[in-house]
C-alpha positions in Angstrom: 36.6 3.1 39.3 36.2 2.5 35.6 34.1 4.9 33.7 32.2 4.4 30.4 33.2 6.8 27.7 30.3 9.2 26.8 30.2 8.2 23.2 30.1 4.4 24.1 27.4 5.0 26.7 25.3 6.9 24.2 25.5 4.1 21.7 24.7 1.5 24.3 21.6 3.4 25.4 20.4 3.7 21.8 20.9 0.1 21.1 18.9 -1.0 24.3 16.1 1.4 23.4 15.9 0.1 19.9 15.8 -3.5 21.3 12.9 -2.7 23.6 11.0 -0.9 20.8 11.3 -3.8 18.4 10.7 -6.5 21.0 7.5 -5.0 22.3 5.3 -5.6 19.1 6.7 -9.2 18.9 5.9 -9.9 22.6 2.3 -8.5 22.2 1.7 -10.4 18.9 3.2 -13.8 19.8 0.9 -15.9 21.9 3.7 -18.0 23.1 4.8 -15.2 25.4 3.0 -14.9 28.7 0.6 -11.9 28.9 0.2 -9.8 32.0 -2.1 -11.1 34.7 -5.3 -9.2 35.2 -5.5 -7.1 38.4 -6.9 -9.0 41.3 -8.5 -7.4 44.3 -7.3 -8.6 47.7 -8.3 -10.4 49.7 -9.7 -12.9 47.2 -10.9 -16.1 48.9 -13.4 -18.5 47.4 -15.9 -20.4 49.6 -16.3 -24.1 49.5 -19.7 -25.6 48.8 -22.0 -26.0 51.8 -22.2 -29.7 51.0 -19.0 -31.2 49.9 -19.1 -33.4 46.9 -18.7 -37.2 47.6 -15.3 -37.3 45.9 -13.9 -35.0 48.6 -11.8 -36.3 51.5 -9.6 -34.8 54.2 -6.0 -35.9 54.4 -4.2 -35.3 57.7 -0.7 -34.0 57.0 1.3 -34.8 60.2 4.2 -32.6 58.8 7.0 -34.5 60.5 9.5 -31.7 59.9 7.5 -29.2 61.8 4.9 -31.0 64.0 3.6 -27.7 65.5 2.6 -26.8 61.9 0.4 -29.8 61.2 -2.5 -29.3 59.0 -5.5 -31.1 57.4 -5.9 -30.8 53.6 -9.4 -30.7 52.0 -8.9 -32.7 48.7 -11.0 -33.4 45.7 -9.9 -36.9 44.6 -11.7 -36.4 41.2 -9.6 -33.4 40.3 -6.1 -34.2 39.1 -5.4 -30.5 38.2 -6.3 -28.7 41.4 -7.1 -31.3 44.0 -6.2 -29.1 47.0 -9.3 -27.1 47.9 -8.2 -25.7 51.3 -6.2 -26.3 54.5 -7.2 -26.3 58.1 -4.5 -25.8 60.8 -4.1 -28.9 63.0 -1.4 -27.9 65.6 0.7 -30.2 67.7 -0.5 -33.8 67.2 -4.0 -32.6 66.5 -7.0 -34.8 65.7 -10.0 -34.0 63.4 -13.8 -34.7 63.4 -16.2 -33.7 60.6 -19.9 -32.8 61.1 -21.8 -32.7 57.8 -25.0 -32.0 59.7 -23.7 -28.8 61.3 -21.3 -27.8 58.6 -18.4 -27.8 61.0 -15.0 -29.3 61.5 -13.5 -29.9 64.9 -9.8 -30.1 65.7 -8.5 -31.1 69.1 -5.2 -29.2 69.4 -2.5 -28.1 71.8 -0.7 -24.7 72.0 2.1 -23.2 74.0 2.4 -19.4 74.8 6.0 -19.5 73.5 5.3 -21.8 70.5 7.4 -24.8 71.8 7.4 -23.9 75.5 5.5 -21.9 78.1 1.9 -22.3 79.3 0.0 -25.1 77.7 -3.6 -24.8 76.4 -5.5 -27.7 75.0 -8.6 -26.8 73.0 -11.2 -28.0 70.5 -11.3 -25.5 67.6 -14.6 -25.2 65.6 -14.1 -24.4 61.9 -16.7 -23.6 59.3 -16.7 -26.1 56.4 -17.5 -23.5 53.8 -14.9 -20.9 54.7 -12.4 -23.0 56.7 -12.3 -20.2 59.2 -12.4 -20.7 63.0 -15.8 -19.8 64.5 -15.2 -20.7 68.1 -13.2 -22.9 70.6 -13.7 -25.0 73.7 -10.8 -25.0 76.1 -10.0 -28.4 77.7 -8.9 -28.4 81.3 -5.8 -29.9 82.8 -3.3 -29.9 79.9 -3.7 -33.6 79.5 -4.9 -34.2 75.8 -3.1 -37.2 74.4 -0.4 -36.1 71.9 0.7 -38.9 69.7 1.1 -39.5 66.0 -2.4 -39.2 64.6 -4.9 -42.0 65.4 -8.6 -41.2 64.6 -9.9 -42.9 67.7 -8.4 -40.4 70.1 -11.2 -37.9 69.2 -14.7 -39.2 68.4 -18.4 -38.3 68.4 -21.0 -39.8 70.7 -24.7 -39.0 71.5 -25.6 -38.6 67.9 -22.7 -36.2 67.2 -23.8 -33.8 69.9 -20.8 -34.6 72.1 -17.2 -35.2 71.5 -14.8 -37.6 73.4 -11.2 -36.6 73.8 -8.5 -39.1 74.8 -6.1 -38.0 77.6 -2.7 -39.2 78.7 -0.7 -37.9 81.6 0.4 -41.0 81.6 -2.8 -41.9 83.3 -5.5 -42.5 80.7 -8.9 -40.9 80.7 -11.6 -39.5 78.4 -13.0 -35.9 78.5 -16.6 -35.6 77.5 -17.5 -32.3 75.7 -20.9 -30.8 74.7 -20.2 -29.3 71.3 -23.5 -27.4 71.1 -23.2 -25.8 74.5 -19.4 -25.3 74.0 -18.6 -26.8 77.4 -16.8 -29.7 79.1 -19.2 -32.1 80.8 -16.8 -34.4 82.7 -14.0 -36.9 82.6 -14.0 -40.7 82.7 -10.9 -42.6 84.0 -9.6 -45.4 81.8 -6.9 -47.3 83.7 -4.9 -49.4 81.4 -7.1 -48.8 78.4 -6.9 -46.6 75.3 -8.7 -45.5 72.1 -12.3 -44.4 71.8 -14.9 -46.5 69.8 -18.4 -44.9 70.0 -20.8 -47.6 71.5 -24.5 -47.6 71.8 -26.6 -44.4 71.8 -24.3 -42.6 74.3 -21.1 -44.3 75.2 -17.8 -45.7 74.1 -15.5 -48.7 74.3 -11.8 -48.9 74.8 -9.3 -51.7 74.3 -7.1 -52.6 77.3 -3.5 -53.8 77.7 -4.5 -57.1 79.2 -6.5 -58.1 76.1 -9.9 -57.1 77.4 -12.3 -54.2 76.3 -14.0 -51.7 78.6 -17.4 -50.2 77.7 -18.9 -47.1 79.3 -22.5 -45.9 79.0 -22.9 -42.2 79.7 -25.9 -40.5 81.3 -27.6 -37.3 80.1 -25.0 -35.2 82.0 -22.0 -36.9 80.5 -21.0 -38.9 83.6 -20.5 -42.7 83.7 -23.9 -44.3 84.1 -22.6 -47.9 83.9 -19.4 -49.7 82.8 -18.4 -53.3 82.0 -15.2 -55.1 81.2 -15.2 -58.0 78.7 -12.1 -60.2 79.1 -9.9 -61.8 76.5 -11.2 -60.2 73.4 -7.8 -60.2 71.7 -4.6 -62.2 72.1 -2.0 -59.4 72.8 1.0 -61.7 72.4 0.1 -63.6 69.2 -2.7 -61.6 67.4 -2.5 -58.0 68.5 -5.0 -55.8 66.7 -4.3 -52.6 64.8 -6.2 -49.9 66.8 -8.0 -48.3 63.8 -10.9 -50.4 62.6 -13.0 -50.3 59.4 -16.6 -49.3 60.3 -19.6 -50.8 58.7 -22.7 -49.3 60.4 -22.2 -50.2 64.1 -19.8 -53.1 63.4 -16.1 -52.4 63.9 -13.8 -54.7 61.8 -10.2 -54.9 63.2 -7.3 -56.7 61.6 -4.4 -58.1 63.6 -0.6 -57.8 62.9 -0.8 -61.3 61.3 -3.9 -60.7 59.1 -6.7 -62.1 61.3 -10.0 -60.2 61.1 -12.1 -59.7 64.2 -15.5 -58.0 64.3 -17.1 -56.2 67.2 -20.8 -55.2 67.5 -20.9 -51.7 69.0 -24.7 -51.2 68.8 -25.4 -51.9 72.4 -24.1 -50.4 75.6 -21.4 -53.0 75.8 -19.3 -54.0 72.9 -19.6 -57.7 71.8 -16.9 -59.6 69.9 -18.5 -61.3 66.9 -17.9 -65.1 66.6 -15.8 -66.6 63.8 -12.7 -64.5 63.4 -11.0 -65.3 60.1 -7.8 -64.6 58.1 -7.4 -62.4 55.1 -5.7 -65.2 53.3 -2.2 -66.1 52.0 -0.4 -65.7 48.7 2.9 -66.7 47.1 5.7 -64.2 46.9 5.8 -63.1 50.6 9.4 -62.4 51.7 9.1 -63.6 54.4 5.3 -63.5 54.4 2.3 -61.3 53.6 1.1 -59.2 56.6 -0.9 -56.0 57.0 1.3 -52.9 57.3 0.9 -49.1 57.4 -0.8 -46.4 59.5 -4.4 -46.7 58.2 -4.4 -50.4 57.2 -8.2 -51.3 56.9 -11.2 -49.5 55.5 -14.6 -50.4 54.2 -17.0 -49.4 51.4 -20.7 -48.8 51.9 -21.5 -52.3 50.7 -19.5 -53.7 53.6 -16.5 -55.1 51.8 -13.2 -54.7 53.6 -9.9 -53.4 52.1 -6.7 -54.3 53.9 -3.2 -52.9 53.1 -0.7 -55.7 52.8 3.0 -56.1 52.5 5.0 -59.1 51.3 7.8 -58.2 53.8 5.9 -58.9 56.9 7.9 -59.7 60.0 8.1 -58.8 63.7 8.0 -55.0 63.8 6.9 -54.4 60.2 3.3 -53.3 61.1 4.0 -49.6 60.4 6.1 -50.1 57.3 3.3 -49.7 54.7 2.1 -52.1 52.0 2.2 -52.6 48.2 -1.1 -54.3 47.7 -4.7 -54.0 49.0 -6.6 -57.2 49.6 -10.4 -57.0 49.3 -12.3 -59.2 51.7 -16.0 -60.2 52.0 -16.6 -60.6 55.7 -20.0 -62.4 55.1 -18.1 -65.0 53.0 -14.9 -64.8 55.0 -13.0 -64.8 51.9 -10.7 -62.6 49.8 -12.3 -61.5 46.5 -9.6 -59.4 44.9 -6.0 -58.1 45.1 -5.1 -54.6 44.0 -1.5 -53.8 43.2 -0.4 -50.3 44.3 2.0 -47.9 42.6 4.3 -47.6 45.6 4.8 -48.2 49.3 1.5 -46.9 50.8 0.7 -45.9 54.4 -3.0 -45.2 54.4 -6.1 -46.2 52.4 -9.7 -45.1 52.4 -12.8 -45.7 50.3 -15.0 -42.8 49.1 -18.8 -42.8 49.4 -19.3 -42.0 45.7 -21.9 -43.9 43.6 -18.8 -45.5 42.0 -16.5 -45.7 45.0 -12.8 -45.1 44.7 -9.8 -46.3 46.6 -7.6 -43.4 47.9 -4.0 -44.5 48.6 -1.4 -42.3 50.3 2.1 -43.2 49.6 5.0 -42.7 52.0 6.5 -40.3 49.4 3.4 -38.1 49.8 1.8 -39.0 46.5 -1.9 -39.6 46.5 -3.2 -42.3 44.0 -6.8 -43.1 43.0 -8.1 -46.5 42.0 -11.4 -47.9 41.0 -12.5 -49.8 44.1 -14.7 -52.2 42.1 -12.0 -53.3 39.6 -8.7 -52.3 41.2 -7.7 -50.3 38.1 -5.4 -47.4 38.5 -7.2 -44.2 37.5 -4.9 -41.2 38.3 -2.4 -39.7 40.6 -2.8 -36.4 42.4 1.0 -36.3 42.9 2.7 -35.1 46.0 0.7 -31.9 46.0 -1.6 -31.9 49.0 0.5 -33.1 52.0 4.0 -33.7 53.0 3.3 -36.7 55.3 -0.2 -38.0 54.6 -0.9 -40.6 57.2 -4.7 -40.5 57.7 -7.5 -40.2 55.2 -11.0 -39.4 56.4 -14.2 -39.6 54.3 -16.9 -37.1 55.4 
């Protein structure tokens, strides 16, 4: 072992002491140096406003690298500095509903006693929108909740938001009816060959079926099926299959097909009705090989009823999940495209805020969230890749 000579050690210590003494005044006087942070009491958690601003959205982070650790980000699209306002756990292929009237969020989730194995529990977790803390849960029977990459229409409200409908897959398909106020399961409706949940009428839902038909169910006051009806041939599965997530304008659901055909459905009555006069979003030069809708959340609507469709010039067989580079704005009353919005990058999901001046929120495959003026198409700002690793679904409260 090498030792330092006493004389050298003494000189070294003196030099270090002098350096610290002379450095201290400079550090304190020079504002370029960071100053110590003030003491903060722990825990220190801020509450969110009871009523979220209209610029806020939720962004579902599927978190592909750790699906059991999925989450939902609460995001202020008007804040480029600190857009992330909070996170809600959304475990294992979870789905989300937002109730502004009750100040609650609901996540339909799945858990295992040994994290990735063991006894399975499906549950609806109830969260407070101000604190983002859990305030209750409803256990779902049978271990049958459908687990798939997030579609919004696997978990929906009905009966004026008093009940929730949960899609099941075992692989038999069914829907569980849940009374959110009473915190209890009311019953289960079989859906042979049909999937997705579109709230229909006062107290019911519609599903699309594999043979191209739709199936509407009206529920009684106890959550059981009061009546049901099948409507055949509402979509051409082989030539014009529909994306399963529509744009909602009141009680009208606007679907777009893999090839760009737009079809509306009236969901105001007990049985869903296809609207006459399906039309195409239009064509444009530069398609290689052609312009087609593509992405995960490909169509949305503003409060005025205009439709926004995510489009890609590289449309081909199998490209419907690849994302898009433009948004085409369509007026369904005129059945015509009114504007094209060029996006900053390959985008998987789009949504329109309910602000007085609405904004287009676009989630890129890279994780970046971009904000555009929905009226003009002008790019306004980016929130960067700061709120979600895999943003595939944007929900506007």
